[in-house]
C-alpha positions as CSV (number, residue, x, y, z in Angstrom):
1,M,-78.7,8.9,49.4
2,P,-80.0,5.7,47.8
3,S,-77.5,3.2,46.6
4,T,-78.0,1.6,43.3
5,L,-77.2,-2.0,42.7
6,P,-75.3,-2.9,39.6
7,Q,-77.7,-4.1,36.8
8,S,-77.3,-7.4,35.1
9,P,-76.7,-7.5,31.3
10,S,-80.3,-8.6,30.9
11,E,-81.7,-5.7,32.9
12,T,-79.6,-3.3,31.0
13,L,-80.7,-4.8,27.7
14,Y,-84.3,-4.6,28.7
15,R,-84.0,-1.0,30.0
16,E,-82.2,0.2,26.9
17,H,-84.2,-1.6,24.2
18,H,-87.6,-2.5,25.5
19,G,-89.2,0.8,24.4
20,W,-87.6,0.6,20.9
21,L,-88.8,-3.0,20.4
22,Q,-92.3,-2.3,21.6
23,Q,-92.5,0.7,19.1
24,L,-91.2,-1.5,16.3
25,L,-93.8,-4.2,17.0
26,R,-96.6,-1.6,17.4
27,R,-95.8,-0.3,13.9
28,K,-96.0,-3.9,12.5
29,L,-99.1,-5.0,14.4
30,G,-101.1,-1.7,14.7
31,C,-102.0,-2.7,18.2
32,R,-100.4,-1.4,21.4
33,E,-101.5,-4.4,23.6
34,E,-100.3,-7.1,21.2
35,A,-97.0,-5.2,20.7
36,A,-96.5,-5.1,24.5
37,D,-97.2,-8.8,24.7
38,L,-94.8,-9.7,21.9
39,A,-92.1,-7.5,23.3
40,H,-92.5,-9.2,26.7
41,D,-92.4,-12.6,25.0
42,T,-89.2,-11.6,23.1
43,F,-87.4,-10.8,26.4
44,L,-88.7,-13.9,28.0
45,R,-87.3,-16.0,25.1
46,L,-84.0,-14.1,25.4
47,L,-83.8,-14.8,29.2
48,R,-84.4,-18.5,28.6
49,Q,-81.3,-18.8,26.3
50,P,-78.0,-19.1,28.0
51,C,-75.8,-16.2,27.1
52,D,-72.6,-15.4,28.9
53,S,-71.4,-12.5,26.6
54,V,-72.7,-9.1,25.9
55,L,-74.5,-8.8,22.6
56,R,-72.7,-6.8,20.0
57,E,-75.8,-6.0,18.0
58,P,-78.6,-6.2,20.6
59,R,-81.3,-4.6,18.4
60,A,-80.6,-6.9,15.5
61,Y,-80.8,-9.9,17.8
62,L,-84.0,-8.7,19.5
63,S,-85.6,-8.0,16.2
64,T,-84.8,-11.5,14.9
65,I,-86.4,-13.1,18.0
66,A,-89.4,-10.7,17.7
67,H,-89.8,-11.4,14.0
68,G,-90.1,-15.2,14.7
69,L,-92.6,-14.5,17.4
70,L,-94.5,-12.2,15.1
71,V,-94.6,-14.8,12.3
72,N,-96.0,-17.3,14.8
73,H,-98.5,-14.8,16.0
74,W,-99.8,-14.1,12.5
75,R,-99.8,-17.8,11.7
76,R,-101.9,-18.5,14.8
77,R,-104.3,-15.7,14.0
78,D,-104.8,-16.9,10.4
79,L,-105.3,-20.5,11.5
80,E,-107.8,-19.5,14.2
81,R,-109.6,-17.2,11.8
82,A,-109.9,-20.1,9.2
83,Y,-111.2,-22.4,11.9
84,L,-113.8,-19.8,13.1
85,D,-114.8,-19.2,9.4
86,A,-115.4,-22.9,8.9
87,L,-117.3,-23.1,12.2
88,A,-119.5,-20.2,11.1
89,Q,-120.7,-22.4,8.2
90,Q,-122.0,-25.0,10.6
91,P,-125.4,-24.8,12.3
92,E,-125.2,-23.2,15.8
93,T,-126.2,-26.5,17.4
94,C,-122.8,-27.9,16.2
95,H,-120.7,-25.1,17.7
96,P,-118.4,-26.3,20.4
97,S,-118.0,-24.5,23.8
98,P,-115.2,-21.8,24.1
99,E,-113.0,-24.3,25.9
100,Q,-113.5,-26.9,23.1
101,R,-112.7,-24.2,20.5
102,A,-109.5,-23.3,22.3
103,L,-108.5,-27.0,22.4
104,V,-109.2,-27.4,18.7
105,V,-107.2,-24.3,17.8
106,E,-104.3,-25.5,19.9
107,T,-104.4,-28.9,18.3
108,L,-104.6,-27.3,14.8
109,L,-101.5,-25.2,15.7
110,Q,-99.6,-28.4,16.8
111,V,-100.5,-30.2,13.6
112,D,-99.5,-27.1,11.6
113,A,-96.1,-27.0,13.4
114,M,-95.6,-30.7,12.7
115,L,-96.5,-30.3,9.0
116,T,-94.1,-27.3,8.6
117,R,-91.2,-29.5,9.7
118,L,-91.9,-32.0,6.9
119,P,-90.4,-31.7,3.4
120,E,-92.8,-30.2,0.8
121,R,-93.8,-33.3,-1.2
122,P,-94.6,-35.5,1.8
123,R,-96.6,-32.6,3.3
124,Q,-98.5,-32.1,0.1
125,A,-99.2,-35.8,-0.3
126,F,-100.5,-36.0,3.3
127,L,-102.8,-32.9,2.9
128,M,-104.1,-34.2,-0.4
129,A,-104.9,-37.6,1.0
130,Q,-106.3,-36.5,4.4
131,L,-108.0,-33.2,3.6
132,E,-109.1,-33.7,0.0
133,G,-109.5,-37.5,0.1
134,Q,-107.5,-37.8,-3.1
135,P,-106.5,-41.3,-4.2
136,Y,-102.8,-42.2,-4.5
137,R,-103.1,-42.1,-8.3
138,N,-104.2,-38.4,-8.3
139,I,-101.6,-37.4,-5.7
140,A,-98.9,-39.1,-7.8
141,E,-100.0,-37.3,-11.0
142,H,-100.2,-34.0,-9.2
143,L,-96.7,-34.4,-7.6
144,G,-95.2,-36.0,-10.7
145,V,-94.1,-39.2,-8.9
146,S,-95.2,-42.8,-8.8
147,E,-97.9,-44.2,-6.6
148,R,-95.2,-46.1,-4.7
149,M,-93.5,-42.8,-3.9
150,V,-96.8,-41.4,-2.6
151,K,-97.0,-44.4,-0.3
152,K,-93.4,-43.7,0.9
153,Y,-94.3,-40.0,1.5
154,L,-97.3,-41.0,3.6
155,A,-95.2,-43.5,5.5
156,Q,-92.7,-40.8,6.2
157,V,-95.4,-38.5,7.6
158,M,-96.8,-41.3,9.8
159,A,-93.3,-42.1,11.1
160,H,-92.8,-38.4,11.8
161,C,-96.1,-38.2,13.7
162,L,-95.2,-41.4,15.7
163,Q,-91.8,-39.8,16.6
164,I,-93.5,-36.7,17.9
165,E,-96.1,-38.8,19.8
166,L,-93.3,-40.8,21.4
167,Q,-91.4,-37.6,22.3
168,G,-94.5,-36.2,23.9
169,S,-95.2,-39.2,26.0
170,T,-91.6,-39.4,27.1
171,T,-91.7,-35.7,28.2
172,L,-95.0,-36.3,30.1
173,N,-93.6,-39.4,31.9
174,D,-90.2,-37.8,32.7
175,P,-90.1,-37.1,36.5
176,S,-87.2,-34.6,36.2
């Protein structure tokens, strides 16, 4: 007669809700494999969070985590598609290798994540200046602010970028 070991709360949560979560994600994605990947990522994210108590509403909690991962998945897919569409407009001789494309997409995702953490007006000012090449005067008119305020917005974005850069180098140099 085989003896069964008691299951941890995480194992019980996985056993009782994994199938449900995967079905939910499959309906939203229309793809079994992507749903399986996101369900797996949801439980990984859950396991990384310290939790001493049993969840009162496990499906609500799991669906909240899964929703965030799903939004990130769609955002990544849209960004990658936009990059590939722009790349398709270039002559084939300018196309990067698959490895370079992956690095560019990863960099674009990092820039996108950085920009989403900024307030709306500084983000708009930055995008208008960097992507559209708009002069400060046009940006100021579009945003309904002074040119001086546009300069402050762009300085705010640069300070934000510098802070992220410093955090990244600290993390890379941290031996712990």
